DRENVEX-230963 format. One line per field, with one value per residue (C-alpha): residue number from 1; residue in one letter; z, x negated, y. Coordinates in Angstrom, 2 decimals, padded with zeros to 5 digits. Example, Ala and Ser with C-alpha at 12.3 -4.5 7.8 and 13.67 -1.06 7.14 Angstrom:
nr = (1, 2) .
rest = (a, s) .
w = (007.80, 007.14) .
u = (-012.30, -013.67) .
v = (-004.50, -001.06) .
//
This chain:
nr = (1, 2, 3, 4, 5, 6, 7, 8, 9, 10, 11, 12, 13, 14, 15, 16, 17, 18, 19, 20, 21, 22, 23, 24, 25, 26, 27, 28, 29, 30, 31, 32, 33, 34, 35, 36, 37, 38, 39, 40, 41, 42, 43, 44, 45, 46, 47, 48, 49, 50, 51, 52, 53, 54, 55, 56, 57, 58, 59, 60, 61, 62, 63, 64, 65, 66, 67, 68, 69, 70, 71, 72, 73, 74, 75, 76, 77, 78, 79, 80, 81, 82, 83, 84, 85, 86, 87, 88, 89, 90) .
rest = (m, k, k, l, l, p, q, v, d, e, w, y, r, r, r, l, r, m, v, i, w, k, q, w, k, r, i, g, a, r, l, r, n, l, i, k, l, g, i, a, k, y, k, a, r, e, y, a, n, t, r, k, g, y, w, h, t, a, n, s, p, i, l, s, t, s, i, t, n, e, r, l, k, q, a, g, y, i, f, f, t, d, h, y, r, k, v, g, v, n) .
w = (-011.23, -013.15, -010.00, -007.62, -007.58, -008.03, -004.71, -003.76, -005.12, -002.89, 000.42, -000.69, -001.66, 001.23, 003.36, 002.17, 002.54, 006.03, 006.73, 005.51, 007.74, 010.06, 009.32, 009.37, 012.46, 014.82, 013.72, 011.71, 009.95, 008.53, 007.88, 006.04, 004.31, 003.25, 002.35, 000.15, -001.55, -002.34, 000.22, 001.46, 004.16, 006.18, 005.66, 006.32, 009.63, 010.23, 009.06, 010.52, 013.97, 013.31, 016.10, 013.97, 013.30, 011.05, 008.92, 008.88, 008.41, 004.70, 003.31, 004.01, 001.28, 002.24, 001.71, -000.94, -003.06, -002.02, -002.27, -005.33, -006.84, -009.95, -006.85, -005.05, -008.69, -009.13, -005.70, -006.90, -005.53, -008.55, -007.68, -008.78, -011.77, -013.47, -013.62, -014.52, -017.58, -018.11, -018.31, -019.60, -018.80, -018.90) .
u = (016.50, 013.35, 011.57, 013.67, 012.20, 008.15, 009.02, 011.00, 008.10, 006.25, 007.09, 008.39, 004.97, 003.57, 005.53, 004.80, 001.40, 002.57, 004.65, 002.10, -000.58, 001.51, 001.74, -002.42, -001.58, -005.13, -008.47, -009.14, -007.42, -007.19, -010.75, -010.60, -008.09, -009.65, -012.96, -009.87, -009.25, -012.63, -013.83, -017.05, -018.08, -018.89, -016.33, -013.75, -014.89, -014.81, -010.93, -009.88, -010.84, -008.71, -006.76, -004.83, -000.79, 000.42, 001.71, -001.48, -003.66, -000.58, -000.96, -005.73, -007.45, -008.75, -005.48, -004.80, -007.55, -007.06, -003.76, -002.78, 000.20, -000.78, -000.69, 001.81, 003.78, 002.32, 003.12, 006.88, 008.03, 010.13, 009.60, 012.41, 010.82, 009.66, 013.09, 015.07, 012.50, 013.83, 017.30, 017.42, 020.00, 019.35) .
v = (012.23, 012.35, 014.39, 012.98, 009.24, 009.38, 012.04, 008.40, 005.72, 007.69, 007.01, 003.23, 002.55, 003.82, 002.14, -000.47, -000.55, 000.33, -003.00, -005.22, -003.60, -004.12, -007.59, -008.19, -007.98, -007.98, -007.46, -010.04, -010.63, -007.13, -007.25, -011.26, -009.26, -006.20, -007.62, -010.26, -007.05, -005.85, -003.72, -003.45, -005.63, -002.27, 000.13, -002.88, -003.26, 000.23, 000.67, -002.64, -001.11, 002.14, 003.18, 005.42, 004.33, 002.55, 004.93, 007.39, 004.23, 003.43, 006.70, 006.23, 005.86, 001.87, 000.83, 003.08, 001.95, -002.05, -002.27, -000.60, 000.03, -002.81, -005.57, -004.71, -004.95, -008.26, -009.17, -008.91, -005.12, -003.45, 000.92, 003.67, 005.03, 002.06, 001.04, 003.85, 003.98, 000.37, 001.17, 004.10, 006.57, 010.11) .
//
């Protein structure tokens, strides 16, 4: 489980980022939200206009630096490895 859960968590976080990106349907919404998350305006404009697919964009550096793991935890998402450590199952 110690080897499997980090891989599952990586996939889970990427999937969450993809869903969030998908919810920001329009370019204007993506631009506003990226700027809110602290991305420079010119970079936010560049990434908001991307033609890449949702899954590809979810793995991009722009989303992994703006929608960080800490932000996902603050939003209330629970990761499997954290829960596994908390429960303390050996």
